C-alpha positions, 0 to 999 in steps of 0.5 A: 340787704340782698342788693337793695338800697334804702329799703325803707325809703322804698316802702315810704315811696310805695305807700305814697304811690299807692295812695295816689289815685290811678286807673286801678283805684278808680276801677276798684271804687267803681266796682265796689260802689256798683256791685258791693264789697265782695265784688270790690275785694275780688276786683282788688285781688285780681289787680294784685294778681296782675301786679304779681305777674308784672313783678315776676316779669320785671325780676326776670328781665322779660319786661324789657321786651315790652318796653323796647317793642313799640308793636308789643306795647301798642298791642297790649295798650289797645287790647287793655283799652278795648277790654275796659270799653267792653266791660263798660258796655256790658255793665251799661246793658246789665239790669239794675242790681238788687241791693240785698242780693248784691251784698250777699254776693249772689248776683255776680260770680266772684271768679269772673270778677277776679279774672276781669281785675287780673286782665285789666292790670295785665293788659296795661303796659304802663304798669310794666314801665312803672316798675322798670322805672321805679325798682332799679332806683333801689337796687345796687349797681351791678347786681344781676340777681332777680332777688332784689327786684322780686323783693321790692315788687312783693313789698309794693304788692303787699302795700298796694293790696292792703290799700286796695282792700281798704278802698273796697271795704270803705266804698261798698257801704256807700254804694249800698246806700245809693242802691237803696235809692230807686233813682240811683239804683237804676243809674248805677250800672250806667254810671259804672259803664261810663267810667269803664269806657272812660278808663279804656279811652284814657289808656287807648289815647295815652302816649 
């Protein structure tokens, strides 16, 4: 079908891979718990938008440039790490969030949150390598068209987006309970900031 081999096997693999915790999962859970459901959903959609860009780059063969350029790969990696550390420091220094206001989505603009999720995904070159390693295994040999790569990428995007939205919606009520406790409410931003700094360091130090 359109140069794709074992499509349903790919769907099963995509679901299993989406269920495996990674940096995107930690990012969405952290933001959902710390800032509420709307922020978590905006973060998930931003990450999905980043995955869509990666899918298009892989389909057009442009991702090969990143994979074969150590300099460009390093620039993306360290930029992504620095950006996560920046977000962590910013959240650490932010005042405690009011539980009621956060749940109504009035304390945090959703467009900046979406943009932050997008950038954290775009600046992670490991996503490019992931798609370059996974997608060709399900494309027939000798196929030159970008269509099968794009269809597989969109399938992965669909399953991943649904899972990320579920995570955001499931984690937000737990965060709401924590924010209602004075001790946890004051600590929430600092804990989230530490998580983001840790993610940034993990990406920056990875090989």
